[in-house]
NUFIKE-500135 format. One record per residue (C-alpha): chain; z, x, y; residue number from 1. Coordinates in steps of 0.1 Angstrom, whole numbers. Example, Ala and Ser with C-alpha at 12.3 -4.5 7.8 and 13.67 -1.06 7.14 Angstrom:
NUFIKE-500135
  mol     zz     xx     yy  seq
    A     78    123    -45    1
    A     71    137    -11    2
This chain:
NUFIKE-500135
  mol     zz     xx     yy  seq
    A   -305    119    174    1
    A   -329    109    147    2
    A   -344     74    149    3
    A   -333     49    123    4
    A   -359     28    107    5
    A   -355     -9    116    6
    A   -354    -34     88    7
    A   -386    -54     84    8
    A   -385    -90     94    9
    A   -371   -113     66   10
    A   -355    -84     47   11
    A   -318    -88     40   12
    A   -293    -60     42   13
    A   -280    -53      7   14
    A   -244    -46     -2   15
    A   -236    -11    -16   16
    A   -234    -24    -52   17
    A   -264    -47    -50   18
    A   -301    -38    -54   19
    A   -325    -42    -25   20
    A   -347    -72    -32   21
    A   -384    -71    -25   22
    A   -402    -98     -5   23
    A   -415   -115    -37   24
    A   -379   -116    -51   25
    A   -365   -130    -19   26
    A   -392   -157    -17   27
    A   -385   -166    -54   28
    A   -348   -169    -46   29
    A   -356   -192    -16   30
    A   -379   -214    -37   31
    A   -352   -217    -64   32
    A   -325   -226    -39   33
    A   -348   -252    -23   34
    A   -356   -266    -58   35
    A   -319   -269    -67   36
    A   -311   -285    -33   37
    A   -339   -311    -39   38
    A   -326   -318    -74   39
    A   -291   -323    -61   40
    A   -302   -347    -34   41
    A   -323   -366    -59   42
    A   -294   -369    -83   43
    A   -270   -381    -56   44
    A   -296   -406    -43   45
    A   -303   -420    -78   46
    A   -266   -422    -88   47
    A   -257   -437    -54   48
    A   -285   -463    -57   49
    A   -274   -474    -91   50
    A   -238   -475    -80   51
    A   -248   -497    -50   52
    A   -266   -521    -73   53
    A   -236   -524    -96   54
    A   -213   -527    -66   55
    A   -233   -555    -50   56
    A   -234   -574    -83   57
    A   -196   -570    -88   58
    A   -190   -581    -52   59
    A   -207   -615    -58   60
    A   -193   -618    -94   61
    A   -157   -606    -87   62
    A   -143   -592    -55   63
    A   -145   -563    -30   64
    A   -120   -540    -48   65
    A   -138   -543    -81   66
    A   -171   -537    -64   67
    A   -159   -505    -49   68
    A   -144   -493    -82   69
    A   -174   -502   -103   70
    A   -201   -490    -79   71
    A   -182   -459    -70   72
    A   -173   -452   -107   73
    A   -209   -453   -118   74
    A   -219   -428    -90   75
    A   -190   -405    -98   76
    A   -196   -405   -136   77
    A   -233   -397   -132   78
    A   -228   -369   -106   79
    A   -199   -354   -126   80
    A   -219   -351   -158   81
    A   -249   -336   -140   82
    A   -228   -312   -118   83
    A   -196   -306   -139   84
    A   -183   -276   -120   85
    A   -186   -294    -86   86
    A   -169   -323   -102   87
    A   -139   -301   -112   88
    A   -135   -290    -76   89
    A   -137   -326    -64   90
    A   -112   -336    -92   91
    A    -87   -310    -79   92
    A    -91   -323    -44   93
    A    -89   -360    -52   94
    A    -59   -359    -76   95
    A    -31   -355    -50   96
    A    -45   -384    -31   97
    A    -51   -407    -61   98
    A    -19   -427    -55   99
    A    -28   -433    -18  100
    A    -63   -444    -27  101
    A    -50   -467    -55  102
    A    -25   -486    -33  103
    A    -41   -484      2  104
    A    -77   -491     -8  105
    A    -75   -504    -44  106
    A    -45   -526    -39  107
    A    -29   -512    -70  108
    A    -59   -518    -93  109
    A    -55   -496   -124  110
    A    -92   -486   -122  111
    A    -86   -467    -90  112
    A    -57   -449   -107  113
    A    -82   -437   -134  114
    A   -108   -427   -108  115
    A    -97   -390   -111  116
    A   -107   -391   -148  117
    A   -142   -402   -137  118
    A   -145   -367   -122  119
    A   -127   -348   -151  120
    A   -139   -362   -184  121
    A   -177   -363   -178  122
    A   -174   -328   -164  123
    A   -155   -316   -194  124
    A   -180   -332   -218  125
    A   -209   -317   -199  126
    A   -194   -282   -199  127
    A   -186   -283   -236  128
    A   -221   -294   -244  129
    A   -235   -266   -223  130
    A   -212   -241   -240  131
    A   -223   -253   -275  132
    A   -259   -251   -265  133
    A   -255   -215   -253  134
    A   -234   -205   -282  135
    A   -204   -196   -261  136
    A   -168   -199   -273  137
    A   -152   -233   -266  138
    A   -115   -226   -275  139
    A   -103   -197   -254  140
    A    -85   -175   -263  141
    A    -87   -171   -301  142
    A    -49   -168   -303  143
    A    -45   -206   -295  144
    A    -72   -218   -318  145
    A    -51   -223   -350  146
    A    -20   -238   -332  147
    A    -43   -262   -313  148
    A    -61   -273   -345  149
    A    -27   -278   -363  150
    A    -14   -299   -333  151
    A    -45   -321   -333  152
    A    -42   -325   -370  153
    A     -6   -338   -368  154
    A    -14   -361   -339  155
    A    -44   -376   -358  156
    A    -23   -380   -389  157
    A      2   -400   -369  158
    A    -26   -421   -353  159
    A    -41   -431   -387  160
    A    -10   -431   -409  161
    A     14   -448   -385  162
    A     -5   -464   -355  163
    A    -33   -479   -375  164
    A    -12   -497   -402  165
    A     11   -510   -374  166
    A    -20   -523   -356  167
    A    -33   -541   -387  168
    A      1   -555   -396  169
    A      5   -568   -360  170
    A    -30   -584   -361  171
    A    -24   -600   -395  172
    A     14   -607   -397  173
    A     27   -618   -431  174
    A     37   -654   -436  175
    A     65   -670   -455  176
    A    102   -676   -449  177
    A    112   -641   -462  178
    A     84   -622   -445  179
    A     95   -596   -420  180
    A     78   -599   -387  181
    A     61   -567   -376  182
    A     63   -555   -339  183
    A     36   -570   -317  184
    A     10   -548   -300  185
    A    -24   -531   -302  186
    A     -9   -500   -316  187
    A    -41   -482   -325  188
    A    -54   -485   -289  189
    A    -19   -475   -277  190
    A    -23   -444   -299  191
    A    -57   -435   -284  192
    A    -44   -437   -249  193
    A    -13   -418   -260  194
    A    -36   -390   -273  195
    A    -54   -389   -240  196
    A    -20   -384   -222  197
    A     -8   -358   -247  198
    A    -40   -338   -253  199
    A    -66   -352   -229  200
    A    -64   -324   -203  201
    A    -62   -294   -227  202
    A   -100   -289   -224  203
    A    -93   -279   -187  204
    A    -82   -245   -201  205
    A   -118   -237   -211  206
    A   -134   -255   -182  207
    A   -112   -237   -156  208
    A   -120   -204   -174  209
    A   -157   -209   -169  210
    A   -152   -224   -134  211
    A   -137   -192   -122  212
    A   -166   -168   -124  213
    A   -153   -141   -101  214
    A   -128   -130    -75  215
    A   -143   -153    -49  216
    A   -139   -184    -71  217
    A   -103   -173    -80  218
    A    -93   -170    -43  219
    A   -111   -203    -35  220
    A    -90   -220    -62  221
    A    -56   -206    -51  222
    A    -64   -212    -14  223
    A    -76   -247    -20  224
    A    -42   -255    -35  225
    A    -24   -241     -5  226
    A    -45   -262     18  227
    A    -38   -293     -3  228
    A     -1   -286     -3  229
    A     -1   -283     35  230
    A    -21   -316     40  231
    A      0   -335     15  232
    A     33   -322     28  233
    A     22   -328     64  234
    A     16   -364     54  235
    A     50   -365     36  236
    A     67   -355     68  237
    A     48   -381     88  238
    A     59   -407     62  239
    A     95   -397     67  240
    A     92   -398    105  241
    A     77   -433    104  242
    A    106   -445     83  243
    A    133   -430    105  244
    A    117   -442    137  245
    A    112   -478    123  246
    A     74   -477    123  247
    A     78   -485     86  248
    A    106   -509     76  249
    A    116   -492     43  250
    A    142   -511     22  251
    A    174   -508     43  252
    A    170   -544     56  253
    A    171   -559     21  254
    A    202   -570      1  255
    A    217   -565    -33  256
    A    198   -545    -59  257
    A    167   -544    -37  258
    A    184   -518    -16  259
    A    182   -494    -45  260
    A    148   -501    -61  261
    A    115   -485    -51  262
    A     90   -512    -42  263
    A     53   -512    -32  264
    A     62   -537     -4  265
    A     79   -508     14  266
    A     50   -483     11  267
    A     45   -463     43  268
    A     14   -444     56  269
    A      5   -429     22  270
    A     14   -431    -15  271
    A     29   -460    -34  272
    A     64   -474    -40  273
    A     94   -461    -22  274
    A    130   -468    -14  275
    A    145   -460     20  276
    A    180   -473     24  277
    A    199   -446     44  278
    A    228   -469     49  279
    A    234   -468     12  280
    A    225   -431      9  281
    A    194   -440    -11  282
    A    161   -423     -3  283
    A    132   -418    -27  284
    A     99   -410    -11  285
    A     65   -409    -30  286
    A     46   -387     -5  287
    A      9   -392    -13  288
    A     15   -401    -50  289
    A     22   -434    -68  290
    A     59   -428    -74  291
    A     87   -405    -61  292
    A     90   -387    -94  293
    A     54   -375    -92  294
    A     59   -363    -57  295
    A     90   -343    -68  296
    A     69   -325    -94  297
    A     41   -320    -70  298
    A     65   -301    -48  299
    A     79   -282    -77  300
    A     45   -272    -90  301
    A     33   -262    -55  302
    A     64   -240    -51  303
    A     48   -217    -77  304
    A     12   -220    -62  305
    A     22   -214    -26  306
    A     45   -185    -35  307
    A     17   -168    -56  308
    A     -7   -169    -26  309
    A     20   -160      0  310
    A     29   -128    -18  311
    A     -4   -119    -35  312
    A    -34   -130    -15  313
    A    -53   -100     -2  314
    A    -58   -116     32  315
    A    -29   -114     57  316
    A    -41   -147     73  317
    A    -40   -165     40  318
    A     -6   -150     33  319
    A      8   -165     65  320
    A     -9   -199     58  321
    A      6   -198     23  322
    A     41   -191     38  323
    A     36   -222     60  324
    A     27   -242     28  325
    A     59   -229     11  326
    A     80   -239     41  327
    A     65   -274     41  328
    A     71   -278      4  329
    A    108   -268     10  330
    A    111   -293     39  331
    A     97   -321     18  332
    A    121   -312    -10  333
    A    149   -318     15  334
    A    137   -351     28  335
    A    121   -366     -3  336
    A    154   -377    -17  337
    A    146   -362    -51  338
    A    176   -343    -65  339
    A    155   -323    -89  340
    A    131   -311    -62  341
    A    159   -301    -38  342
    A    177   -282    -66  343
    A    147   -265    -82  344
    A    125   -255    -52  345
    A    150   -229    -38  346
    A    160   -218    -73  347
    A    123   -212    -83  348
    A    117   -192    -51  349
    A    147   -169    -59  350
    A    136   -165    -96  351
    A    101   -157    -85  352
    A    113   -131    -60  353
    A    131   -113    -88  354
    A    104   -116   -116  355
    A     74   -108    -94  356
    A     91    -76    -82  357
    A     93    -86    -45  358
    A    129    -73    -43  359
    A    115    -38    -46  360
    A     97    -42    -13  361
    A    124    -44     14  362
    A     99    -44     43  363
    A     85    -76     29  364
    A    115    -90     12  365
    A    139    -90     41  366
    A    117   -111     65  367
    A    111   -136     37  368
    A    148   -140     29  369
    A    155   -143     66  370
    A    128   -170     69  371
    A    142   -189     40  372
    A    177   -187     54  373
    A    164   -199     88  374
    A    147   -229     70  375
    A    179   -238     52  376
    A    199   -236     84  377
    A    173   -257    103  378
    A    173   -282     75  379
    A    211   -286     78  380
    A    208   -290    115  381
    A    179   -315    115  382
    A    188   -334     84  383
    A    225   -330     78  384
    A    231   -365     65  385
    A    201   -363     41  386
    A    212   -329     27  387
    A    248   -339     23  388
    A    238   -372      6  389
    A    215   -352    -18  390
    A    243   -327    -26  391
    A    268   -355    -32  392
    A    243   -374    -53  393
    A    235   -344    -74  394
    A    272   -336    -80  395
    A    280   -372    -88  396
    A    250   -374   -112  397
    A    259   -341   -128  398
    A    295   -352   -133  399
    A    285   -386   -147  400
    A    257   -373   -169  401
    A    251   -336   -171  402
    A    214   -327   -178  403
    A    224   -309   -210  404
    A    244   -338   -223  405
    A    217   -363   -212  406
    A    190   -344   -230  407
    A    212   -340   -262  408
    A    219   -378   -261  409
    A    182   -386   -257  410
    A    173   -362   -286  411
    A    199   -378   -309  412
    A    187   -413   -299  413
    A    151   -405   -305  414
    A    158   -387   -338  415
    A    179   -416   -353  416
    A    161   -428   -384  417
    A    133   -403   -378  418
    A    101   -403   -398  419
    A     81   -371   -406  420
    A     52   -383   -385  421
    A     71   -403   -359  422
    A     69   -440   -349  423
    A     34   -438   -334  424
    A     14   -419   -308  425
    A     19   -434   -273  426
    A     48   -457   -283  427
    A     72   -440   -258  428
    A     45   -434   -231  429
    A     47   -455   -200  430
    A     10   -457   -193  431
    A      4   -473   -227  432
    A     24   -504   -219  433
    A     -7   -525   -215  434
    A    -11   -525   -253  435
    A     25   -534   -262  436
    A     62   -527   -256  437
    A     71   -490   -253  438
    A    104   -474   -257  439
    A    121   -458   -227  440
    A    129   -421   -234  441
    A    134   -401   -203  442
    A    131   -366   -216  443
    A     99   -349   -229  444
    A    106   -334   -263  445
    A    128   -363   -275  446
    A     99   -385   -265  447
    A     76   -364   -286  448
    A    100   -365   -316  449
    A    100   -403   -314  450
    A     62   -405   -312  451
    A     48   -378   -335  452
    A     79   -367   -355  453
    A     96   -334   -360  454
    A     65   -318   -376  455
    A     43   -328   -346  456
    A     69   -314   -321  457
    A     70   -281   -340  458
    A     32   -280   -338  459
    A     33   -287   -301  460
    A     60   -260   -296  461
    A     38   -236   -316  462
    A      8   -243   -293  463
    A     26   -239   -260  464
    A     44   -208   -274  465
    A     10   -193   -283  466
    A     -1   -200   -247  467
    A     31   -185   -232  468
    A     29   -153   -253  469
    A     -8   -148   -246  470
    A     -2   -153   -209  471
    A     27   -128   -209  472
    A      5   -102   -226  473
    A    -22   -107   -199  474
    A      3   -103   -172  475
    A     17    -70   -186  476
    A    -18    -57   -192  477
    A    -29    -59   -156  478
    A    -27    -27   -135  479
    A    -36    -38   -100  480
    A     -6    -49    -80  481
    A    -24    -79    -64  482
    A    -35    -95    -97  483
    A     -3    -85   -115  484
    A     16   -104    -88  485
    A     -5   -135    -93  486
    A     -1   -132   -130  487
    A     37   -130   -128  488
    A     38   -162   -107  489
    A     15   -181   -130  490
    A     34   -169   -161  491
    A     67   -181   -148  492
    A     51   -215   -141  493
    A     36   -216   -176  494
    A     69   -206   -192  495
    A     89   -231   -172  496
    A     66   -261   -179  497
    A     60   -252   -216  498
    A     97   -257   -225  499
    A    107   -281   -197  500
    A    121   -312   -213  501
    A    139   -329   -184  502
    A    117   -358   -174  503
    A     80   -354   -187  504
    A     59   -335   -162  505
    A     32   -328   -189  506
    A     27   -366   -191  507
    A     19   -374   -155  508
    A      0   -360   -125  509
    A     -1   -334   -111  510
    A     17   -310   -135  511
    A     -2   -325   -165  512
    A    -33   -311   -148  513
    A    -20   -280   -130  514
    A     -5   -266   -163  515
    A    -38   -265   -182  516
    A    -58   -253   -152  517
    A    -34   -225   -145  518
    A    -36   -214   -181  519
    A    -74   -212   -178  520
    A    -69   -193   -145  521
    A    -45   -169   -161  522
    A    -70   -162   -190  523
    A    -97   -153   -164  524
    A    -75   -128   -145  525
    A    -84    -96   -166  526
    A   -121   -102   -157  527
    A   -113   -108   -120  528
    A    -93    -76   -119  529
    A   -121    -57   -137  530
    A   -147    -70   -112  531
    A   -124    -61    -82  532
    A   -118    -26    -95  533
    A   -155    -20   -101  534
    A   -164    -33    -66  535
    A   -138    -10    -50  536
    A   -150     20    -70  537
    A   -186     13    -60  538
    A   -176      9    -23  539
    A   -156     41    -24  540
    A   -185     59    -40  541
    A   -209     46    -14  542
    A   -185     57     14  543
    A   -183     92     -1  544
    A   -221     94     -3  545
    A   -224     83     33  546
    A   -198    109     44  547
    A   -218    136     26  548
    A   -250    125     42  549
    A   -235    126     76  550
    A   -222    161     70  551
    A   -256    173     59  552
    A   -272    158     90  553
    A   -246    176    112  554
    A   -254    209     95  555
    A   -291    205    101  556
    A   -285    199    137  557
């Protein structure tokens, strides 16, 4: 047999579609990598040093919690601005645990609750500055540019035409016996914070689009969410076990109304306020989040994400891991005590099986249906009282106040005496209560009608409709079955959240973040598919050339 030439020392084997690098090019790459590593260490050291100084000063001037928040905040803000894409990855990881950090380390300090924004907003600002400098498009795709500009225009009009005059009137109330006293509050600041809640995470569409550069980044993103779902749901199960075993007291030992109210005094292992009164059939667990409602929507959102990876990931191992994640999501929907999670999680799975075309694959579909059926049976065996209580509670709630009737009632209530630009941005948003009294409206679009008026709501609907239509076209344009399956799962999520009005998932974590990031992920899918197809074509071409070379060698011998 002919001898093969051995590779020279220090020379790397190139992939079929990559050029072979010379020694000089390899050395230049190593020098650049070392330079970047040194710059990163220097940035972290400088930011950490400044944060330590601020933290020490706050420790002596205030207390430990404020010292941690201030020192850590300075460090995070600096690093996030210098390394924005790394900050977005850290933001994604930190967000599901923000509630746990807030109440178990920060003692409920609001600064800890905003820590996740310390990752997100400097990163978004840095990415936009970089895009502007390089002349790259900032609003992606073009189809959503006009709807977004119109929406921002109406929200700003409400802020300056409604919030600002209210703020001025509240600061300088008229005097006299016949003067009408205006409502009290810092309404302009309330509007600024309300804008942050309504529009603040929309830039994540663009940032996620540029964050996901290739197939590797795409899979890293989807698999990261599967891992986060498994960790959080594992902690949720542990929280429940600690409550039923008595390691955590819960609220069952209390009396009166306290049996039915979530409280921070009952927090257990992770997360914030909870109510655990099984004797009264009342269980509301927060998982790793601040409140039970957020946990419910984390489970609902991760039903889509784990399903997408379970049926679409090119790796069999990651498919199995994703199925584990989906099973844990379902288990937590059962024990969390949240009616909406228990109702929607199995329904979403069935809808996704139909819309993503999994029913046309019996070899794959039958084991999954069997697995889901087994999960349901096991749930009834292990948690019969919990499931029965949830079913009875859901039926009673539906009979007492059907969701359709509840939403209609809320819409009529919010529309009463309606103004074209609403009553002010943020005036029905819970997180703006620090600036004044807010109105309790428990459904999303009626809340928007009250805040920004009918015109503003139509602008918002136009914006999310543009996103939904564009995403649908992307899904239908994809040819590869793997990426088409991912796109189907993501589009169903986008469609569901875009027009979801029960509660307000677009106002609170995690859906308020997941929605905009998944839109950006969806927009990147055509490029990911193109790269994957080109890689496979190059690999097949290389294999054909190798096969021809082998045949020639055999003929010569």
